[in-house]
LOTORTI-994973 format. One record per atom (N, C-alpha, C): x, z, y; residue in one letter. Coordinates in steps of 0.1 Angstrom, whole numbers, plus 5000, padded with zeros to 4 digits. Each point is the difference from the previous one (the first is absolute). Layout:
REM LOTORTI-994973
XZYA
...
***
This chain:
REM LOTORTI-994973
500850004988E
499250005012E
500950005012E
499549935011N
500749995012N
499450095011N
499050084997K
499450085010K
500550144998K
500250075012I
500450144999I
498850094998I
500250114994P
498950094998P
499350045012P
498750015000A
499250045012A
500150155002A
500150035013A
500050145003A
498650064999A
500050134995E
498750074998E
499850105011E
499249965010G
499750095011G
501150005011G
499850085010S
501050015011S
501050114997S
501050015009L
501050104998L
499550145001L
499050035008L
499550135002L
498850044992L
499649914990D
498850034993D
500150134991D
501250034995E
500250114992E
501450055002E
500250134996S
501450055001S
500749994987S
501450025002S
500950004988S
500450144997S
500450034988P
500650134997P
501350035007P
500649895006C
501350015007C
499750025015C
500350125005W
499750045013W
500849925010W
501349964996Q
500849915009Q
499349875003Q
499449944989W
499349885002W
498850015009W
499250114999N
498950025008N
500450025015N
501150085002E
500550025013E
500549875007E
500649914991A
500549875005A
498949915005A
498950014992L
498849925004L
499450055013L
499950135002E
499550055012E
500949965012E
501350014998L
501049965010L
499849855004L
499849924990L
499849855002L
498849985009L
499050084998G
498849985008G
500250035015G
501150065004T
500350035014T
500849895006T
500449904992F
500949905006F
499149905008F
500649955011S
499449905008S
500249864993S
499349905003P
500249874994P
501449955002P
500750035011S
501349955002S
501150074991S
499650124995Q
500950074991Q
499849974985Q
499049924997L
499849964986L
500849884997L
500950014991N
500949894997N
500550024985N
500949914996N
500550014986N
500850134998N
500750055010H
500850124998H
499050124997H
498950015008A
499150114998A
499349994986A
499649884996Y
499349994988Y
500950014988Y
501349955001S
500950024990S
500450144997S
500150085011A
500250154999A
498850064993A
498849965003L
498850064993L
500049964985L
500449884997L
500049964986L
501150074992L
501150045007K
501150074993K
499550144996K
499150065008I
499450134997I
499149984988I
499349885000N
499149974989N
500749994987N
501249935001E
500849994988E
500550134994E
500450095009R
500550134995R
498850094995R
498949985006A
498850084996A
499549954986A
500149874998A
499649944987A
501050054989A
501250035003E
501050054991E
499850144997E
499750085010E
499950154999E
498750044994E
498949935005Y
498750044995Y
499449904990Y
500550014988C
499649904990C
499250064988C
499750135001E
499250064989E
498549965002E
499349994988A
498649955001A
499150095009A
500350135000N
499150095008N
500550025014N
501249945003L
500650025013L
500849875003L
499249895002R
500649875001R
499849935014R
501149955005H
500049925012H
500049864995H
498949935003N
499949864996N
500849915009N
501349974997G
500849925008G
499649865002G
499349944990V
499649875001V
498849995009V
499050084999K
498950005009K
500350025014K
500850115003W
500450035013W
500949895006W
500949954992G
500849895005G
499349875004G
499049974992M
499149885003M
499250035013M
499650135001A
499250035012A
500949995013A
501250034999V
500949985011V
500249855003V
500149924990L
500249865002L
498749945006L
498950054996D
498749965005D
499950035015D
500450125004K
500050045014K
500949925008K
501249964995M
500949915007M
499449875003M
499249954990K
499349875002K
499050015011K
499250115000K
499050035011K
500750015013K
501250065001D
500750015012D
500849875004D
499949904991K
500749875002K
501550025001K
500550094991I
501550024999I
500449954987I
500749884999S
500549954988S
501250084994S
499950054988P
501150084995P
501349924998P
501150065002D
501349934997D
500450034986D
501149954996V
500450024986V
500450144996V
500550085011V
500350144997V
498750084998V
499049975007T
498750074998T
499449974986T
500149874997C
499449964986C
500950064989C
501350015002S
500850064990S
499750154998S
499850075011T
499650144999T
498750024993T
499049905003L
498850014993L
500149974985L
500949914997M
500249974986M
500750124993M
500950075007A
500650124994A
499050104996A
498950015008A
499050104997A
499249954987A
499949874999F
499449954987F
500850034988F
501350005002D
501050034990D
499850154996D
500050095010K
499950144997K
498650034994K
499049925003S
498750024994S
499949934986S
501049934996R
500149934987R
498849904999R
499949925011N
498949905000N
500649865001N
500349944989W
500749875000W
499149895005W
498750014998K
499149905004K
499949995016K
500050115006A
500050005015A
501349955005A
501150034994S
501349955004S
500149854999S
499649944989V
500149864997V
499049935009V
498850055002S
499049945009S
500549995014S
500650115005L
500649995014L
501149905001L
500850004990L
501149905000L
499449855000L
499149984992N
499349875000N
499449965013N
499350105006A
499449985013A
501049975011A
501250074999M
501049975010M
500549864998M
500249954988E
500449864997E
499049905006E
498750024997V
499049915005V
499950005015V
500150125006S
499950015014S
501149935007S
501250024995S
501249945006S
500049854999S
499549954989H
499949854998H
498949945010H
499050075003S
498949955008S
500350025015S
501150065003N
500250035014N
501449955004N
500449884996R
501349945003R
500049975015R
498949965006S
500049965014S
500250125009S
501050005009P
500250115009P
498850045008P
499249905004K
498850035008K
499050084992K
499849954988V
499050074991V
500550154998V
501350014998H
500650134997H
499850105011H
500149955012E
499850085012E
498650055002E
499049924996T
498650035004T
499250064988T
500549984988K
499250044988K
500750124993K
499150104997W
500550114992W
500549954986W
501250044996S
500549954988S
501050104994S
500349984987L
501050084993L
501349925001L
501250084999P
501349945001P
500449934987P
501049925002E
500649934988E
500850114992E
499850014987P
500750104992P
501549974999P
500850104999N
501449994998N
500550064987N
501350014999R
500650054988R
499550144997R
499950085010F
499650144998F
498550024995F
499149925006T
498650004995T
499949954986T
500749904997Y
499949954986Y
500650114990Y
501150065004S
500650104992S
499050124998S
499350045010L
499150114999L
498949964990L
499549885001A
499049964991A
500549994985A
501249964998I
500649994987I
500250154995I
500450095008S
500250144995S
498750064997S
498949975008T
498750064997T
499549954986T
500149874998C
499649944988C
500850064988C
501350025002A
500850064989A
499550144997A
499850085010R
499550134998R
498750014994R
499249905002C
498650004994C
500049924987C
501149974995E
500249934987E
499449865000E
500149945011Q
499649865002Q
501249915001Q
500850004989G
501249924999G
499849855002G
499049944995D
499749865001D
499949965015D
499350085007I
499849965015I
501350025007I
500750114997A
501350035007A
500949884998A
500149954988L
500949884997L
499549885007L
498749985001L
499549885007L
500450015015L
499950125006L
500450015014L
501549985002L
500850044990L
501449975001L
500349855000L
499349934991D
500149855000D
499649945013D
498950055006K
499549955012K
501150025011K
500650115001M
501150035010M
501149904998M
500449974988T
501149914998T
499649865004T
498849964997A
499549875003A
500049985015A
499550105008L
499949995014L
501449995007L
500950084995S
501450005005S
500749864998S
499649944989N
500649874996N
499349885008N
498850025004D
499349905008D
500549985014D
500450105006I
500549995014I
501550045000I
500949905002V
501450034999V
500450085012V
500850114998G
500550085010G
499050125004G
498850004994D
499050105003D
500250114990D
500550125004T
500350114991T
498950115001T
498949985007R
499050105002R
499450054987R
499949904991T
499450044987T
501049994988T
501249985004K
501049994989K
500250134993K
499950004987P
500150134992P
501450055001P
500250135000N
501350074999N
500050094988N
501150084998T
500150084989T
498850104998T
499650065011W
498950095000W
498749934995W
499849885004V
498849934995V
500149974986V
501149964995Y
500249974986Y
499950124991Y
500550125006N
499850124992N
498650044999N
499249975010A
498550024999A
499449924989A
500549874999A
499549914989A
500550054987A
501250064999L
500550054987L
499150124996L
499750085010L
499150124998L
498649954994L
499549895006A
498849954995A
500149964985A
501149954996C
500249964986C
500150134991C
500750105005A
500150124993A
498650074998A
499250005011E
498650054999E
499249924990E
500149875000S
499249914992S
500450024985S
501350054998N
500450024986N
499350114993N
499450095008H
499250114994H
498549974999H
499649885003S
498649964998S
499749984985S
498850014996P
499649984986P
500149864994P
500249905009C
500149864996C
501449964996C
500249994987A
501349974995A
500649875005A
499149895000K
500549875005K
500550015014K
499250075009A
500450025014A
501450085000A
500150104992N
501350085000N
501249914997N
499949914990N
501149914997N
500349915011N
499049945006N
500249915011N
500750075012N
499550125003H
500650075011H
501450054998H
500350034988L
501450044997L
500949885001L
499549884996I
500849885002I
500249975015I
498950015007T
500049985015T
501050105006T
500050124996A
500950105006A
501449974998A
500449954988F
501349964997F
500449875008F
499049925001G
500249875008G
500450045015G
499250095005I
500350055014I
501450065001I
500350094991L
501350065000L
501249904999L
499849914990E
501149904998E
500249915012E
498949965007K
500249925012K
500650085011K
499750125001M
500750095010M
501550014997M
500350024987E
501450004997E
500849875002E
499349894998N
500649875001N
500049955015N
499450075009G
499949965014G
498949915003G
499149974990G
498949915002G
499150045011G
499950135002F
499150065010F
500750045013F
501349975000D
500850035012D
500050155003D
499850084989V
500150155001V
500750054988V
500550125001A
500650074989A
499250114995A
499950024987P
499350124994P
500750135004P
499350105002D
500650135002D
499650104989D
500350135002T
499750104990T
498550004996T
499249995010V
498550004998V
499649884991V
500649895003S
499749884992S
500250024985S
501250054997Y
500450024986Y
499250124994Y
499850105007N
499250124995N
498649954997N
499449915008T
498749964998T
499949914987T
501049914998I
499949914989I
500250084987I
500850115001L
500250094988L
498750074997L
499350045010S
498750074998S
498949914993S
500249875001A
499049904995A
500349974985A
501150044995I
500449974986I
499650104990I
499549964989D
499950084988D
500249914988D
500150064988E
500449924988E
498949904996E
498850045001S
498949904996S
499949895009S
500050035013S
499849895010S
501349915000S
501150054997F
501249924999F
499949904989F
499650044988V
499949914989V
499049895003V
498950035005S
498949905003S
500549915011S
500650055010A
500449925011A
501249904996A
500850054991K
501249924996K
499549884992K
499050034991E
499449894992E
499549885009E
499350045011L
499549905010L
501249935007L
501050085004Y
501049955009Y
501049914992Y
500250034988D
501049924992D
499749855000D
498749975002E
499649864999E
500649925012E
500450075011S
500549935012S
501449954997S
500850074991G
501349954997G
501050045011G
499750095009N
500950045011N
500950114994N
501249964996R
500950094994R
500750095009R
499949985013K
500650095010K
499150125004K
498850004995S
499050105004S
500350134992S
499750125006Y
500150124993Y
499250004987Y
498849945000L
499150004989L
500549914989L
500749895004S
500449904990S
501350024993S
500950075008K
501450014994K
500250124991K
499050094999H
500150124992H
498750014991H
500350044988D
498950034990D
499750145000D
500950085006D
499950154999D
499750065013D
498950085001L
499650065013L
501150095005L
500850074992M
501150085004M
501049925008M
500349884995K
501049915007K
499549965013K
498749985002I
499449965012I
500150115010I
499750134996V
500050115009V
501550035004V
500950004991V
501450015003V
500549895009V
499549884998G
500349895008G
499650025015G
498850065001I
499550035014I
500950105006I
500450114993L
500950105005L
501349945004L
500549914992D
501349945002D
499949915013D
498949935001S
499849915012S
500050085012S
499450125000M
500050095012M
501450045003M
500850034990E
501450045003E
500849895006E
499849884994A
500849885004A
499749965014A
498850035004R
499549965014R
500250115010R
500550114995G
500250125010G
498750065004G
499049994991V
498750075003V
500050134993V
499750115008S
500150134995S
498950034990S
500450084990R
499050044989R
499750155003R
498850044998D
499650145002D
499350064988D
499450115002S
499350074988S
498849924996S
499349935009I
498949924997I
500449884991I
501249955004T
500549884992T
500150044985T
500750114997Y
500250044986Y
498750054994Y
499250075008Y
498750054994Y
499149884995Y
499949905009N
499249884996N
500649934988N
501449995000A
500649934989A
499750084987A
500150135000I
499850084987I
498549994996I
499150005010M
498650004996M
499549874995M
500849895000A
499749874995A
500050014985A
500550104994F
500250014985F
499350114994F
499749994987S
499450114992S
501050054990S
501249934998D
501050044991D
501050105007D
500150134994P
500950105006P
501449955001P
500549914991N
501349965000N
500349925012N
499149915004N
500149935013N
500050095012N
499150104999A
500050095011A
501350085002A
500650044989L
501250075000L
501249915005L
500049884996A
501049915005A
500049985015A
498849995005L
499849985015L
500350135007L
499750114994L
500350135006L
501550025001L
500749964990H
501550015001H
500549915011H
499449885002M
500449915011M
499850075013M
498950075001A
499650075013A
501050115003A
500450084990F
501050105002F
501449955004F
500349874995E
501349945004E
499949935013E
498849995006D
499949935013D
500150115011D
501350025004S
500250115010S
499549965014S
499949875003D
499549965013D
498550035002D
499350014989A
498550025001A
499750155001A
500850094995F
499650144999F
501050105006F
501349975000N
500950115003N
499950075013N
499749925011V
499950065013V
498750075003V
498949934998V
498750055004V
499550094989V
500049964987S
499350074990S
500750124994S
501449984998L
500750114993L
500650105010L
500549955011I
500750095010I
499050045010I
499149915004G
499050045010G
500550005014G
501149925003A
500650005013A
499249945011A
499149914996S
499249935010S
498649984995S
499050005009P
498649984996P
499849874994P
499149994990S
499749884993S
498949935007S
500049865000R
498949925005R
498850004991R
500350054987L
498950014990L
499150125003L
498849994995R
499150115002R
499450044986R
499450125000G
499450054987G
501050024989G
499549984988R
500950034988R
501249915000R
500049885006A
501149915000A
501250065008A
499750095010A
501050065008A
500950104992A
499550044988S
500850104992S
501149934993S
500149875001G
501249934995G
500149994985G
501150044994I
500349974986I
499050074990I
499550115004I
499150074991I
498749924999I
499649935011F
498949915000F
500149894990F
501249954999V
500349894990V
500150064986V
500650124999A
500150064987A
498650044994A
499150045009N
498750034995N
499249884995N
500449885006A
499449884995A
500449974986A
501350024997A
500549994986A
499450104991A
499850125005L
499450114992L
498649964997L
499349945009S
498649964997S
499949904989S
500949915000I
500149904989I
500350064987I
501050094999A
500350074988A
498950094995A
499350075010A
498950094996A
498849934994A
499849885005S
498849924995S
500249964986S
501249984995S
500349964986S
500450124992S
500150125006G
500450124993G
501449994995G
500949935007D
501449994997D
500850115005D
500250114992M
500750125004M
501549985002M
500549904992S
501449975001S
500349945014S
499149925005A
500249945013A
499850115011A
499050094998V
499850105009V
501250095001V
500650044989S
501250085000S
501149945007S
500249874998E
501149925006E
499850005016E
498849985004I
499750005014I
500350145007I
499550104993L
500350145005L
501550035000L
500749954990A
501450035000A
500749925011A
499649885003L
500649925011L
499750075013L
498950065002L
499750075012L
500850125002L
500250084989H
500850125000H
501549975003H
500549894994E
501449965002E
500249965015E
499049955006S
500149955014S
499650115010S
499750124995D
499550115009D
498849965008D
499149944993V
498749965006V
498950094994V
499350085009D
499050094995D
498749924996D
499450054989I
498749944997I
498950075009I
498849945000N
498950055008N
498850014991N
498950045006T
498750024993T
499649874993T
500249895006E
499649874993E
500949984988E
501350035000S
500849994988S
499550094989S
499650125003I
499550094990I
498749954994I
499249945008K
498749954995K
500349894990K
501049915002Y
500349904990Y
500650054988Y
500850115001V
500650064988V
498850064991V
499150075006I
498950054993I
499149894994I
499849895007Q
499349894995Q
500649944988Q
501449995000A
500749954989A
499950094988A
500150135002L
499850094989L
498649994994L
499049995009G
498649984995G
499849884992G
500749895003N
499849874993N
500750004986N
500950104998I
500650014986I
499450114993I
499050075006G
499350114994G
500750134999G
501150015009D
500850135001D
499450085011D
499150104997C
499450085010C
500550145001C
501150024994E
500650145000E
501050015012E
***
């Protein structure tokens, strides 16, 4: 659809659970017509974005899509055409609200509006939406990825590439590393969908994106996020199915074609990161380990992680500087070791559990409550409850 969602009611019809939003609306009502511009409305929409993120519970929810569209409707009544910054802020609220339909609809409406207003005279006199740029496309791709709409995210990536190729020298919609990482995320999200055929195709697409990035075909280089995302998309079953489809292409330079063993592909990705000077972190090794169900593979990758001093020695083991990682991943090597423990626990492999615990002890790495949980799970799986 090329129509943007209709606003439901006016801005002041009802209040939000977010008091800052309500106060901002009251303040906007005191503005004179000369004070109403894109700066004012963009600031208001930024509050809408934050409110949608903070108030997301069913019983205490700020409807970022509804309020955002009400703001856009007021701008239209005030005959103030939104600029690309205002539309991007609005789309960010759609992202926080996890509403991919609103995001794609706004993007489509921006495309249609910009095409119909090529004439400067028309643009000056008619309310219109701005032409989308790289950032707005990326927001739409990210929203689709988060909402598990991988197909649409990939179509938007193709559209960006086509647009940048149509106009030589025009880089406004030319994809960069961030955009492609969003597309890789879409593939990873799609890999968890129940449709096996879609999973295989998206894994193939993900490797295609990564390989073109590595070969310079996209004029961008993959970073840590790129590799971490591709590793998160891989598992044993999807690899086997995707490889069967990909072998028909005969491309022997591809990750999928030149290896019959998933372990070799995962190690190949880690080696590629090292060769390109791309840093590996705890998420890299966690995702690599979680691609397998065999404790032996998990152990082999855990040993690689312990040998990778660049990934762990400064931040995770010594703690000399704050990590850019958040949550469990910020704990460093124990986060990776727990991934290996989870694999061993699932199969009840106490030999692997013992080896992992010994490796942690030798490296002076303390276990945590998650480690203990997996040890107990492993004992339960072999029937040892004493």
